[in-house]
C-alpha positions in Angstrom: 110.9 38.7 149.1 114.7 39.1 149.2 116.6 41.9 147.5 117.9 39.7 144.7 114.4 38.8 143.5 113.2 42.4 143.8 116.0 43.7 141.6 115.4 40.8 139.1 112.1 42.5 138.2 113.6 46.0 137.6 112.8 47.4 134.2 114.1 50.4 132.1 112.5 53.6 133.4 112.0 52.3 137.0 113.0 54.7 139.7 115.1 53.3 142.5 116.7 54.6 145.7 120.4 55.4 145.5 122.2 55.1 148.8 125.7 56.8 148.6 128.7 55.1 150.1 130.1 58.4 151.4 129.2 59.9 154.7 127.4 63.2 154.7 125.6 62.6 151.4 121.9 62.0 151.2 119.9 59.3 149.4 118.8 60.1 145.9 116.5 58.8 143.2 118.0 57.1 140.1 116.4 56.0 136.9 117.1 52.6 135.3 118.5 53.1 131.8 119.5 49.5 131.0 119.2 46.1 132.5 121.5 43.1 131.7 121.6 39.6 133.1 123.9 40.6 136.0 123.7 44.4 136.2 121.4 47.4 136.5 122.7 50.6 134.7 121.3 53.9 136.0 122.0 57.5 135.4 124.4 57.3 138.4 126.4 54.2 137.5 126.3 50.4 137.3 125.0 48.1 140.1 125.1 44.4 140.6 121.6 42.8 140.3 122.4 40.3 143.0 123.2 42.8 145.8 122.4 46.3 144.5 126.0 47.3 145.2 127.9 49.5 142.8 130.1 47.7 140.3 133.9 47.9 141.1 133.5 49.6 144.4 135.2 48.3 147.6 132.9 47.4 150.4 133.7 50.5 152.4 132.8 53.1 149.8 130.2 51.2 147.8 127.0 52.9 146.8 123.8 50.8 146.7 120.4 50.9 145.0 117.2 49.4 146.2 113.5 49.3 145.4 111.8 52.2 147.1 109.6 51.6 150.1 106.1 53.2 150.2 106.6 57.0 150.5 110.3 56.9 150.2 110.6 58.6 146.9 108.4 61.5 148.2 110.5 61.7 151.3 113.7 62.0 149.3 112.2 64.7 147.1 111.0 66.6 150.2 114.5 66.5 151.8 116.1 67.6 148.5 113.7 70.6 148.3 114.3 71.5 151.9 118.1 71.4 151.4 117.7 73.5 148.2 115.6 76.2 150.0 118.1 76.4 152.9 120.9 76.9 150.5 118.9 79.5 148.5 118.1 81.4 151.7 121.7 81.3 153.0 123.0 82.8 149.7 120.2 85.3 149.2 121.2 89.0 149.1 119.1 90.1 152.1 120.6 93.6 151.9 118.8 94.2 148.6 115.4 94.0 150.4 113.7 97.0 151.9 113.1 97.2 155.6 109.4 96.6 155.1 110.0 93.4 153.1 112.4 92.2 155.8 109.7 92.9 158.4 107.2 90.9 156.4 109.6 88.0 156.2 110.3 88.2 159.9 106.6 88.1 160.6 106.1 85.0 158.4 108.9 83.2 160.3 107.8 84.0 163.8 
Protein backbone atom coordinates (compact mmCIF):
# COMPACT_ATOMS: atom_id res chain seq x y z
CA UNK A 1 0.00 0.00 0.00
CA UNK A 2 1.45 3.39 -0.93
CA UNK A 3 1.86 6.32 1.44
CA UNK A 4 -1.14 8.21 0.04
CA UNK A 5 -3.58 5.44 0.86
CA UNK A 6 -2.06 4.92 4.31
CA UNK A 7 -2.49 8.58 5.21
CA UNK A 8 -6.04 8.54 3.82
CA UNK A 9 -7.01 6.28 6.72
CA UNK A 10 -5.52 8.48 9.47
CA UNK A 11 -7.97 9.46 12.21
CA UNK A 12 -8.00 11.98 15.05
CA UNK A 13 -5.95 10.61 17.94
CA UNK A 14 -3.65 8.46 15.77
CA UNK A 15 0.04 8.64 16.57
CA UNK A 16 2.34 9.19 13.60
CA UNK A 17 6.08 9.49 13.14
CA UNK A 18 7.38 13.04 12.61
CA UNK A 19 10.60 13.26 10.57
CA UNK A 20 12.15 16.74 10.93
CA UNK A 21 13.55 18.50 7.91
CA UNK A 22 16.52 19.83 9.85
CA UNK A 23 19.75 17.89 10.25
CA UNK A 24 20.69 16.99 13.79
CA UNK A 25 17.13 16.57 15.02
CA UNK A 26 15.58 13.23 15.87
CA UNK A 27 12.31 11.71 14.76
CA UNK A 28 9.41 12.28 17.13
CA UNK A 29 5.83 11.15 17.66
CA UNK A 30 2.94 13.45 16.79
CA UNK A 31 -0.77 13.11 17.50
CA UNK A 32 -3.41 13.79 14.85
CA UNK A 33 -5.71 16.59 16.03
CA UNK A 34 -7.79 17.10 12.88
CA UNK A 35 -8.15 15.63 9.40
CA UNK A 36 -9.45 17.47 6.35
CA UNK A 37 -9.88 16.33 2.75
CA UNK A 38 -6.30 17.34 1.87
CA UNK A 39 -4.45 17.85 5.17
CA UNK A 40 -3.55 16.19 8.45
CA UNK A 41 -3.21 18.62 11.36
CA UNK A 42 -1.08 17.46 14.28
CA UNK A 43 0.31 18.97 17.45
CA UNK A 44 3.43 19.88 15.37
CA UNK A 45 1.82 21.42 12.29
CA UNK A 46 -0.06 20.77 9.07
CA UNK A 47 0.87 18.08 6.56
CA UNK A 48 -0.38 17.19 3.11
CA UNK A 49 -2.34 13.96 3.02
CA UNK A 50 -1.00 13.12 -0.42
CA UNK A 51 2.70 13.15 0.51
CA UNK A 52 2.99 13.58 4.28
CA UNK A 53 5.11 16.71 3.70
CA UNK A 54 4.65 19.80 5.87
CA UNK A 55 2.38 22.44 4.35
CA UNK A 56 4.20 25.50 3.03
CA UNK A 57 7.72 24.14 3.43
CA UNK A 58 10.25 24.10 0.63
CA UNK A 59 11.54 20.70 -0.35
CA UNK A 60 14.92 21.20 1.35
CA UNK A 61 13.61 21.90 4.84
CA UNK A 62 10.28 20.09 4.78
CA UNK A 63 9.26 17.89 7.67
CA UNK A 64 7.31 14.71 7.01
CA UNK A 65 4.90 12.42 8.81
CA UNK A 66 4.29 8.75 8.18
CA UNK A 67 2.50 5.75 9.62
CA UNK A 68 4.79 4.09 12.19
CA UNK A 69 6.33 0.77 11.34
CA UNK A 70 6.14 -2.02 13.91
CA UNK A 71 8.20 -1.07 16.97
CA UNK A 72 9.06 2.39 15.64
CA UNK A 73 7.11 4.34 18.29
CA UNK A 74 8.85 2.39 21.06
CA UNK A 75 12.24 2.96 19.43
CA UNK A 76 11.64 6.72 19.26
CA UNK A 77 10.53 6.78 22.92
CA UNK A 78 13.64 4.83 23.93
CA UNK A 79 15.95 7.23 22.06
CA UNK A 80 14.22 10.23 23.66
CA UNK A 81 14.61 8.72 27.13
CA UNK A 82 18.28 7.96 26.49
CA UNK A 83 18.92 11.52 25.31
CA UNK A 84 17.12 12.89 28.37
CA UNK A 85 19.18 10.73 30.74
CA UNK A 86 22.45 11.76 29.10
CA UNK A 87 21.45 15.42 29.38
CA UNK A 88 20.43 14.92 33.03
CA UNK A 89 23.73 13.26 33.90
CA UNK A 90 25.77 15.92 32.11
CA UNK A 91 24.08 18.70 34.10
CA UNK A 92 23.98 16.90 37.45
CA UNK A 93 25.91 18.46 40.35
CA UNK A 94 28.28 15.56 41.01
CA UNK A 95 30.17 17.59 43.63
CA UNK A 96 27.08 17.44 45.86
CA UNK A 97 27.48 13.67 46.28
CA UNK A 98 29.61 12.05 48.92
CA UNK A 99 32.68 10.08 47.95
CA UNK A 100 30.88 6.89 48.96
CA UNK A 101 27.93 7.64 46.65
CA UNK A 102 30.31 8.42 43.79
CA UNK A 103 32.09 5.10 44.39
CA UNK A 104 28.73 3.29 44.27
CA UNK A 105 27.92 4.97 40.96
CA UNK A 106 31.34 4.14 39.58
CA UNK A 107 30.86 0.48 40.53
CA UNK A 108 27.49 0.41 38.76
CA UNK A 109 29.00 1.82 35.59
CA UNK A 110 32.03 -0.43 35.44
